Every structure is written in structure tokens, then in C-alpha cells.
C-alpha positions in Angstrom: -21.8 0.5 8.7 -25.3 -0.4 8.7 -27.8 -2.0 6.1 -31.2 -0.6 5.9 -32.7 -2.3 3.1 -30.8 -4.8 1.3 -32.2 -6.9 -1.5 -30.8 -10.5 -1.7 -30.5 -12.4 -5.5 -31.4 -16.0 -4.3 -31.6 -17.6 -7.8 -30.3 -17.7 -10.9 -32.9 -20.0 -12.5 -35.3 -17.4 -15.0 -37.7 -19.5 -17.0 -37.0 -19.0 -21.0 -33.6 -17.8 -20.2 -30.3 -19.4 -21.3 -26.9 -19.0 -20.0 -26.3 -16.0 -22.1 -29.1 -14.1 -20.7 -29.1 -14.8 -16.8 -26.6 -12.2 -16.0 -28.5 -9.7 -17.7 -31.3 -10.5 -15.3 -29.3 -10.0 -12.5 -27.9 -6.7 -13.3 -31.4 -5.5 -14.1 -32.3 -6.8 -10.4 -29.4 -4.7 -9.2 -30.0 -1.4 -10.9 -33.8 -1.7 -10.2 -33.0 -2.2 -5.9 -30.4 0.9 -6.2 -32.8 2.7 -8.5 -35.8 1.8 -5.9 -33.8 3.0 -2.8 -32.0 -0.3 -1.8 -28.6 0.6 0.1 -27.4 -3.0 -0.4 -27.3 -5.9 -2.8 -26.4 -9.2 -1.7 -26.4 -13.1 -3.8 -25.5 -16.3 -2.3 -22.0 -17.9 -2.1 -23.0 -21.4 -2.9 -21.7 -23.9 -6.4 -25.5 -25.5 -6.0 -28.6 -24.1 -5.4 -30.3 -24.7 -2.6 -32.6 -27.7 -2.2 -35.2 -25.7 -0.8 -35.3 -23.4 -3.5 -35.0 -25.7 -6.5 -33.3 -28.4 -7.7 -29.3 -28.6 -7.1 -28.8 -28.6 -11.0 -30.2 -25.4 -11.4 -28.0 -22.3 -12.6 -25.7 -20.9 -9.6 -23.2 -18.1 -10.5 -20.2 -17.9 -8.3 -20.2 -14.8 -6.2 -17.2 -12.8 -6.0 -17.3 -12.8 -9.8 -21.1 -11.9 -10.1 -20.5 -9.1 -7.9 -17.2 -7.6 -9.6 -19.6 -7.6 -12.5 -22.7 -5.8 -10.7 -19.7 -3.5 -9.5 -19.5 -2.3 -12.8 -23.4 -2.2 -13.2 -24.5 0.3 -10.0 -22.9 3.4 -9.0 -24.5 3.5 -5.0 -25.3 0.1 -3.9 -23.1 -1.9 -1.5 -22.2 -5.4 -2.7 -21.8 -8.4 -0.5 -22.1 -12.2 -0.4 -24.6 -13.0 2.1 -23.1 -14.9 3.1 -19.5 -16.4 2.3 -18.8 -19.4 2.8 -15.5 -19.9 5.0 -14.4 -22.8 3.9 -14.3 -22.4 0.4 -11.5 -20.0 0.1 -8.3 -19.7 2.1 -8.8 -16.6 4.4 -5.8 -14.3 2.9 -7.0 -15.0 -0.6 -10.7 -14.1 0.8 -9.5 -11.1 1.9 -7.4 -10.4 -1.3 -10.3 -11.2 -3.0 -12.9 -8.6 -0.8 -10.4 -6.0 -0.9 -10.3 -5.8 -4.9 -13.7 -5.9 -4.6 -13.8 -2.6 -2.7 -10.8 -1.3 -5.1 -13.4 -2.1 -8.6 -16.5 -0.6 -6.8 -15.2 2.6 -5.4 -15.8 1.9 -1.5 -18.9 -0.3 -1.9 -18.0 -3.7 -0.5 -18.9 -5.7 2.6 -17.4 -8.7 3.8 -20.3 -11.4 4.7 -19.2 -14.4 6.0 -20.2 -17.6 7.7 -18.9 -20.9 8.9 -20.2 -22.8 5.8 -23.0 -25.5 6.1 -24.1 -27.3 2.8 -22.3 -30.6 2.8 -23.0 -31.6 -0.8 -21.2 -28.9 -2.0 -17.7 -29.6 -0.1 -18.1 -33.4 -0.9 -18.7 -33.0 -4.8 -16.2 -30.1 -5.0 -13.7 -31.8 -2.6 -13.4 -29.1 0.3 -12.9 -30.1 3.7 -16.3 -29.9 5.6 -15.4 -31.5 9.0 -17.7 -31.1 12.1 -19.8 -28.5 13.2 -17.0 -27.6 15.6 -14.4 -27.6 13.1 -16.0 -25.1 11.3 -16.7 -22.4 13.7 -13.0 -22.9 14.7 -12.0 -22.2 11.1 -14.6 -19.3 10.8 -12.4 -18.1 14.1 -8.8 -18.7 12.9 -10.0 -17.0 9.4 -11.3 -13.7 10.9 -7.7 -13.1 13.2 -6.0 -13.1 9.3 -9.2 -11.3 7.5 -9.5 -8.5 9.5 -6.0 -7.4 10.2 -5.6 -8.0 6.2 -8.7 -5.7 5.6 -7.0 -2.9 7.9 -3.8 -2.9 6.1 -1.9 -4.6 8.4 0.6 -8.0 7.8 -0.6 -10.8 9.7 1.6 -13.6 10.8 -0.6 -17.0 11.7 0.6 -20.6 13.2 -2.9 -21.9 13.5 -4.1 -25.3 13.3 -6.1 -24.1 10.0 -4.1 -21.4 8.3 -0.9 -20.2 8.0 0.4 -16.7 7.0 3.5 -15.0 6.8 3.2 -11.2 6.9 0.5 -11.2 4.2 0.5 -8.1 2.2 -2.9 -7.0 0.8 -2.5 -3.9 -1.6 -4.2 -2.1 -2.8 -6.3 -0.8 -0.3 -8.7 2.4 -0.9 -10.3 2.3 2.5 -8.7 2.2 5.8 -10.9 -1.3 6.3 -13.8 -3.3 4.6 -16.8 -3.9 6.5 -17.1 -7.3 8.1 -20.8 -9.0 8.4 -21.3 -11.9 9.9 -24.6 -13.8 9.3 -26.6 -16.6 11.1 -28.6 -17.0 14.9 -26.4 -19.2 16.7 -26.4 -17.8 20.0 -23.6 -19.5 21.7 -21.0 -19.7 18.6 -21.8 -17.4 15.8 -23.1 -14.0 18.2 -19.5 -14.5 20.0 -17.5 -14.2 16.8 -20.0 -11.4 16.0 -19.1 -9.8 19.0 -15.5 -9.6 18.4 -15.1 -9.7 15.0 -18.1 -8.1 13.2 -19.3 -4.5 12.0 -22.8 -5.9 11.5 -24.9 -9.1 11.9 -27.7 -10.3 9.8 -30.0 -12.4 11.7 -31.9 -15.3 10.3 -34.5 -16.6 12.3 -38.4 -17.0 12.7 -40.1 -13.8 13.6 -41.5 -14.5 16.8 -37.5 -15.2 18.0 -36.4 -12.0 16.7 -36.5 -10.0 20.4 -34.5 -12.7 22.2 -31.8 -12.9 19.4 -31.0 -9.2 20.0 -31.2 -9.4 23.5 -28.6 -12.3 23.3 -26.1 -10.6 20.8 -26.4 -7.5 22.7 -25.6 -9.6 26.3 -22.3 -11.1 23.9 -21.1 -7.7 22.8 -21.6 -6.4 26.7 -19.6 -9.9 28.2 -16.0 -9.0 25.9 -16.7 -5.3 27.0 -18.2 -4.2 23.7 -21.0 -1.2 23.2 -23.7 -3.6 21.6 -24.5 -0.2 19.8 -21.3 -0.9 18.1 -22.7 -3.9 16.0 -25.4 -2.9 13.7 -28.1 -5.4 12.7 -30.4 -6.2 10.4 -32.9 -9.6 9.4 -33.0 -11.7 6.5 -37.0 -12.8 5.2 -37.6 -14.4 2.0 -40.7 -12.9 0.5 -43.3 -13.3 -2.1 -44.7 -10.1 -3.9 -48.4 -10.5 -5.0 -51.3 -8.5 -6.3 -53.8 -10.1 -4.0 -54.3 -12.1 -0.7 -55.5 -14.5 -2.8 -52.6 -15.6 -4.8 -50.3 -14.9 -2.1 -52.3 -17.6 0.1 -52.3 -19.6 -2.6 -48.2 -19.6 -2.6 -47.5 -19.8 0.8 -49.5 -23.4 1.0 -47.0 -24.6 -1.9 -43.8 -23.3 0.0 -41.7 -26.0 1.5 -42.4 -27.0 4.8 -39.7 -25.8 6.0 -39.6 -22.4 4.3 -43.5 -21.0 5.0 -42.5 -19.9 8.8 -39.8 -17.7 7.1 -41.6 -16.3 4.3 -44.2 -13.6 4.0 -46.3 -13.6 1.1 -48.7 -10.6 -0.1 -48.6 -7.3 -1.6 -45.9 -5.1 -1.5 -48.1 -3.0 1.4 -48.1 -6.3 3.1 -45.0 -7.2 3.1 -44.2 -3.4 4.7 -47.0 -3.8 7.5 -45.5 -7.2 8.5 -41.9 -6.1 8.8 -42.7 -3.2 10.5 -45.0 -4.9 12.9 -42.7 -8.0 13.6 -39.2 -7.0 13.0 -38.8 -3.1 12.9 -40.6 -2.7 15.9 -38.3 -4.8 18.4 -35.1 -3.0 17.5 -33.5 -4.1 14.6 -31.9 -2.0 12.6 -32.7 -3.0 9.0 -33.8 -5.7 6.7 -33.0 -7.5 3.9 -35.2 -8.9 1.5 -34.6 -12.0 -0.7 -37.9 -12.3 -3.3 -37.3 -16.1 -3.6 -40.2 -17.0 -6.6 -40.5 -13.5 -8.9 -37.8 -11.0 -7.8 -36.5 -11.6 -11.4 -40.1 -10.1 -12.9 -40.1 -7.0 -14.2 -41.6 -4.6 -12.1 -40.9 -6.4 -8.6 -38.0 -5.0 -7.2 -39.2 -1.7 -7.8 -42.9 -1.7 -6.2 -41.3 -3.7 -3.3 -38.7 -0.7 -2.8 -41.2 1.6 -3.0 -43.0 0.1 -0.2 -40.2 -0.7 2.0 -38.4 2.5 1.7 -40.8 4.6 4.1 -40.2 2.2 6.6 -36.9 4.1 7.5 -38.3 7.1 8.3 -40.8 6.0 10.7 -38.0 3.5 13.4 
């Protein structure tokens, strides 16, 4: 499983839209992405909007309800969360949920998974947050349940965090559902990907990407896995503009922590940066998150037209 060109929908705050109109805008973006040549559509798995994007009170749709609905709005794109917070769901239930999405979509589900990090969501919703070490221990244990259930096995686990007994997961459409882990942690996240994942999405500063790819390959080699069997993609935030002057203004307005991981400019500029600073280092694909204006008609289409040719060059 590989993601060459993915489109992430990071926001459900659309000017002038009331709640009854939100999903229509989401569905249009997914259809436009599919028509423009994107191979995967992804949504965030959060209860609140991320503070770096907008106030937490802004709209946020539940991920798997949204993905199931998008399965009926699209026909070819794969569907995934980027990424599911492991702490939000029992792992056996998550395996059942993503397998059901796979059945509904005709075999297009991907399980994107991570350890969870947004403390306020946990506190407000009553999810146990714990320490950083706790969350990765839980993710490791969850994967030992989820992976077998996606393959049709019936795991019995009596762990420190989770318990299952001969857990059955039917119906299933495919031999398994691909697992994608997301993150840039070299010690824990990369080791979990090497052991459990089919695909890894890296989120880091672009200059750090060659090092991250090298470490990820090393983590595979440490356990005797062929690194070429773990495909990769890179997450970038982007704003499509008509002019360089507009791009410069937008970059100046972005939060300080977002500016170094965002590209603003024309679609051709976005393609040039991704070709020279991302794909040239050997990563397998890109996922773009159009944080400011992906919901505007034509933006996804123009981005796809510029980015799709990159994959005939790599």
C-alpha cells in the first residue's frame, strides 16, 4: 500500500456555512480530489479544532462517521484518518470500525493510527491521557490486537491496557486493511512502524526529511525487515495563491510554529517545492493539507493538476 498523492481535509469552518451545509462542502472537496487525481482523502481525528488552525470551538466532525459518508460520495480514492488517536477508542472496536469502512467503501479503507497528543480533548471528554510513555505503550499493545483482527485472526490478549478474548471481526472484504502510522519520532514511532505498519507518514520540517527517512530505514533493518516494504509519504500544509505577493502576505500571518512547515504560492510553486525538497529525497508520496482555502471551489482541482505530474518524474 502506498499513498502517492493524498488530500487531507483539516477544517470544517467554512465562511457563511451553517451546520447543515458543512458536509456538502466536505463531500465536494473529496469528489474534486478524486477527479483531480488524488489517490487518498483523509480527515483529522479530533473532537476540537486544533488551536494552531482556529479556535477549539470551531466545527469538527467525528472522523469515522465522516469517512463512512465519503465512501458513498466517492468511488476510487482511499479513505483514512490522519491519524486516528489510539486513546479515543477501544482497539477491538477500532478494528471493527475500520473494517466496516472497508466494506462500505468497497475495499478503500486505510487505518491511520497514532498515539494521541491533544491533552484538552482528553480532559474535556474524559479520555485517559497519561504520560507520553503510557500512550506509546498503549499504542504498541493496541496494534497487537488491531493487526490480527484486520487479518481475520481472533486475538486473545490480557495486557496492561487492553483485553480481548477470541475477538471476531466479520464481515471482512480483503485479507487485511493497510495500517499507516504517522509521526516523526525516531525512537518509538518509527520502531512501531517498522514492526506493524504498511505505510508511514512523516510530519517534519522539510530539511529534516532525509535524516528521518534514513532513521526509518534503519529501524526496519534492525528487525530484519526490508525497508522497501514500508512505503512513505510526507505531510505538508499548503495555501494555494494566485500570486507570489499574496503568498508572502499569508506566510507572514501564519502562527510562528506553522510557518516553517507550510508552503504558500501558486500551484506550480507548490509542485516545484515538493519536487525539489521532498520527493527528491526518496519519499514515496505527499499528503497536502490546504489549511486556508481548500474548501474554495477550484482550489483542490488546481492543486491536483499541478501535483499529479510529479509522479511521472519520480
